Every structure is written in structure tokens, then in C-alpha cells.
C-alpha positions in Angstrom: -7.1 27.7 8.2 -6.6 24.2 6.6 -7.8 21.2 8.5 -5.3 18.8 10.0 -5.8 16.1 7.4 -5.5 18.6 4.6 -2.3 20.0 6.1 -0.7 16.6 6.4 -1.6 15.7 2.8 -0.3 19.0 1.6 2.9 18.5 3.5 3.4 15.1 2.1 2.8 16.3 -1.5 5.3 19.0 -1.1 7.9 16.5 0.1 7.3 14.3 -2.9 7.5 17.2 -5.3 10.8 18.4 -3.9 12.6 15.1 -3.9 15.9 14.8 -5.7 17.1 11.3 -6.2 20.8 10.2 -6.1 22.3 8.1 -8.8 22.4 4.8 -6.8 23.1 1.9 -9.1 20.1 -0.2 -9.7 22.1 -3.3 -8.8 22.8 -1.9 -5.4 19.2 -1.1 -4.6 17.3 -3.1 -2.0 13.9 -4.6 -3.1 11.2 -3.6 -0.6 7.8 -5.0 -1.2 4.5 -4.4 0.6 1.6 -6.9 0.1 -1.5 -5.3 1.4 -5.3 -4.8 1.1 -6.9 -1.4 1.1 -9.3 -1.7 4.0 -7.1 -3.6 6.5 -6.6 -0.9 9.2 -3.1 -2.1 9.9 -2.1 -1.8 6.2 -3.5 1.7 6.1 -1.8 2.8 9.3 1.5 1.5 8.0 1.1 3.2 4.6 0.1 6.5 6.2 2.3 6.7 9.3 5.4 4.6 8.6 6.1 3.9 5.0 6.2 7.6 4.0 9.4 8.0 6.1 11.3 6.7 3.0 10.7 10.0 1.3 12.2 12.1 4.1 15.1 10.1 5.4 16.8 9.3 2.1 15.8 5.6 2.1 14.0 6.1 -1.2 17.4 6.5 -2.9 18.5 2.9 -2.1 15.2 0.9 -2.6 12.9 -0.3 -5.3 9.5 -0.2 -3.8 6.9 -2.7 -5.0 3.3 -2.2 -3.8 0.9 -5.2 -4.3 -2.8 -4.4 -3.5 -4.4 -7.8 -3.1 -3.8 -9.1 0.4 -6.0 -11.8 1.7 -8.5 -11.8 -1.2 -9.5 -15.1 -2.8 -9.9 -16.0 -6.5 -12.9 -18.3 -7.1 -14.5 -19.8 -10.1 -14.6 -17.7 -13.2 -11.9 -15.6 -11.7 -14.3 -13.9 -9.3 -12.4 -12.2 -6.6 -13.7 -12.0 -3.0 -12.1 -9.5 -0.7 -11.6 -9.9 3.0 -13.3 -6.7 4.0 -16.1 -6.8 1.4 -16.8 -5.5 -2.1 -15.7 -1.9 -1.4 -12.2 -3.3 -0.6 -12.2 -5.0 -4.0 -13.0 -1.7 -5.7 -10.2 0.2 -3.9 -7.8 -2.7 -4.5 -8.5 -2.3 -8.2 -8.3 1.5 -8.1 -4.9 1.4 -6.4 -3.7 -1.3 -8.8 -4.8 1.0 -11.7 -3.0 3.9 -10.1 0.3 2.0 -10.0 -0.2 0.9 -13.6 -1.2 4.2 -15.2 1.2 6.3 -13.1 4.4 4.1 -12.8 6.3 7.1 -11.3 6.3 6.4 -7.6 5.9 10.1 -6.8 2.5 10.0 -8.6 1.0 6.8 -7.6 2.1 6.9 -4.0 0.7 10.3 -3.4 -2.7 9.1 -4.7 -2.6 5.9 -2.7 -1.4 7.8 0.4 -4.5 10.1 0.0 -6.9 7.1 -0.3 -5.3 5.3 2.6 -5.5 8.4 4.8 -9.2 8.5 4.2 -9.3 4.8 5.2 -7.6 5.7 8.5 -10.1 8.5 9.0 -13.0 6.2 8.2 -13.9 8.3 5.2 -12.9 5.9 2.4 -16.2 6.5 0.5 -14.7 9.9 -0.3 -11.7 8.4 -2.1 -12.6 10.2 -5.4 -11.7 13.5 -3.7 -8.1 12.4 -4.0 -8.0 13.3 -7.6 -8.6 16.9 -6.8 -6.3 16.9 -3.8 -3.4 15.5 -5.7 -4.1 17.2 -9.0 -4.2 13.8 -10.9 -6.5 13.1 -13.7 -9.3 10.6 -13.0 -9.8 9.6 -16.6 -6.9 7.0 -16.8 -8.1 5.3 -13.7 -11.7 5.2 -15.0 -10.5 3.7 -18.3 -8.3 1.1 -16.5 -11.2 0.1 -14.2 -14.0 0.0 -16.8 -12.0 -1.7 -19.6 -11.2 -4.8 -17.6 -7.5 -3.9 -17.3 -8.0 -3.4 -13.6 -9.3 -7.0 -13.3 -6.2 -8.3 -15.1 -4.0 -6.4 -12.7 -5.9 -7.9 -9.8 -5.3 -11.4 -11.1 -1.7 -10.6 -11.7 -1.3 -9.4 -8.1 -3.2 -12.4 -6.9 -0.7 -14.7 -8.7 2.2 -12.8 -7.3 0.8 -12.9 -3.7 -0.2 -16.6 -3.9 3.3 -17.5 -5.1 5.1 -16.0 -2.1 7.5 -18.3 -0.4 7.1 -18.7 2.4 3.4 -18.0 1.9 1.9 -14.9 3.6 -0.3 -15.5 6.6 -1.5 -12.0 7.1 -1.1 -8.4 5.9 0.7 -6.1 5.9 3.3 -8.6 4.6 6.6 -6.8 4.0 9.6 -8.3 2.4 13.2 -7.1 2.0 15.0 -8.8 -0.9 12.3 -11.4 -0.9 12.7 -12.2 2.8 9.5 -11.6 5.0 9.8 -9.4 8.1 6.7 -11.1 9.6 5.3 -9.0 12.4 8.5 -7.0 12.7 7.5 -5.0 9.6 7.4 -1.7 11.5 11.2 -2.1 11.8 11.6 -2.3 8.0 14.1 0.6 7.8 16.6 -1.4 9.9 16.3 -4.4 7.7 16.7 -2.4 4.5 19.8 -0.7 5.9 21.2 -4.1 6.9 20.6 -5.5 3.4 22.1 -2.5 1.6 25.6 -3.1 0.2 26.1 0.1 -1.8 28.3 3.1 -1.0 25.7 5.8 -0.9 24.5 5.4 2.7 21.4 7.5 3.4 20.8 9.4 6.6 18.2 6.8 7.7 20.9 4.1 7.8 23.5 6.3 9.5 21.0 6.9 12.3 20.1 3.3 12.7 21.1 1.2 15.7 23.2 -1.8 14.6 21.0 -4.5 16.2 17.7 -5.6 14.7 14.8 -5.8 17.1 13.5 -9.3 17.6 10.0 -10.4 16.5 7.1 -9.9 18.9 6.3 -12.8 21.2 3.8 -15.3 19.8 1.3 -14.5 22.7 1.2 -10.8 21.9 -1.5 -9.3 19.7 0.0 -8.6 16.3 -1.1 -5.5 14.3 -2.1 -7.6 11.3 -5.1 -8.8 9.4 -4.9 -12.6 9.3 -5.8 -14.5 6.1 -8.3 -16.7 7.8 -10.2 -13.8 9.4 -13.3 -12.3 7.9 -14.7 -8.8 8.3 -16.8 -8.1 11.4 -20.4 -9.3 11.0 -21.3 -5.9 12.4 -19.9 -4.0 9.4 -22.4 -2.3 7.2 -22.2 -4.8 4.3 -25.5 -3.7 2.8 -24.4 -0.1 2.7 -21.1 -1.1 1.3 -22.6 -3.1 -1.5 -25.0 -0.3 -2.3 -22.2 2.2 -2.4 -20.2 0.0 -4.7 -23.1 -0.6 -7.0 -23.7 3.2 -7.1 -20.0 3.8 -7.8 -19.9 1.3 -10.6 -23.0 2.9 -12.2 -22.1 6.5 -11.7 -18.3 6.5 -11.5 -16.4 9.6 -12.3 
């Protein structure tokens, strides 16, 4: 019998493969963007347990989804990027940026990213290369993208896009609808998308929505976000992470 994680991944892949999209005019579509970093647990949770709803409730028909894997990273001298949760996060940010680039079809790159982020949720992200086999996608284009320097160019492009956000992002996940940030109410993104949609093809997700948008959480409540000024816990195994990254770069694929 398949394990629970394998069952969930298989179910998600079957959903993606069976999608039939309606001819909603591009001008009517709502722009939904997610600015994230791969090892922020709140980003991973959102991408595994909340964002996939768009593929089952019809919302995918009325949105243009833009994924931006950079988050709270910093670009220093000589364009060296430092990631909030250490060098392994930089690797996975680049890998997911390459996935978006080499597989522009949302069905392809999201099922790969979903697989990687599920492993993050399960604290097994070092096994991310298993996602090629699980999704049936070829590892060679990602290898070429990463090793050619194209991945670094994509990282810098996403850094520029993230740093030019107005208002600036203060944490991730940072979700915007038509350019407007949802702040800590990002879990309620479906309601905001439905409110912003002006087209005639109303998906089931919007028909089921309550008319009133939930207000933002109170300032004194803990927010499920990774703040830009925070750093990874000093107790995290940085030595092992650096070793794993060095090994991956030397013996990738």
C-alpha cells in the first residue's frame, strides 16, 4: 500500500493531469502572485495545503499565477545572494526558479514545486531530487539551468522583482492580488481573488464564497510568516547544510 505522502502526491498529479481550462479572456484574469522562499515553513505549508485548492475549485480558470522564489534573501557585493535559512535554501530557490523557467506550463512546474515543498513540510528536503522520478519530469533541463549560470540570472531577476514591490514586503509568504498585498490575511486569498474578478465565468470557488472579506489578524497575534529581519535558528545544522550543498554541487544529478 502506498504511503500517505505518496498517496497525496499521486492524487495531486492526477488532478493536474485531468484539468480542462475554460476560455476565460486574458484581460479578465486576476493576477495572483506569491513571493516566497523555499525553506520558510509557512511558505511550504501554504503551497502544499492551501494554494493547490485553485486546481480543484475552478479558480485556476480565472487567475494568472506568478511564483517568485526569492523571499527574504539579500544580494550583496558581486551579486552574491545570501538566503534567510542558509545555503540549502539558496539551492532550492534556484532549482524552483529553473523549474518555472524550463517548464513554463503551470501544470508541469507546479507539480514539481509542490513535490519539493511537501518534502520541506516533512523535513525531508534533502531528498528533493526524488521529485523528478515522482513527477516523471526530466532532471537534465534543471541541471543545465543551474550549472550554466542561468539559474543565478533568474535569482537576480526575482530579487529585483521582489525588492521593487510597493509597498515593500516585510515577510513571506507575501501574496498579492492584482498587485495589492493581502498581508497576513493571505490564507483568505480565494475571497480576494473572487472579489477582484470582473469576468462572466464565475468558478465554483467564487459561488461558494461568503460576501464579506475576513479582516486582518490583530497586531498582537502571532503571524504565520517569516519576517525579513529574522535569521534562521542558531540551532539549525548549518554545517551539515553547507556540507550537503557542497556535495550536491559537486555530484548533482
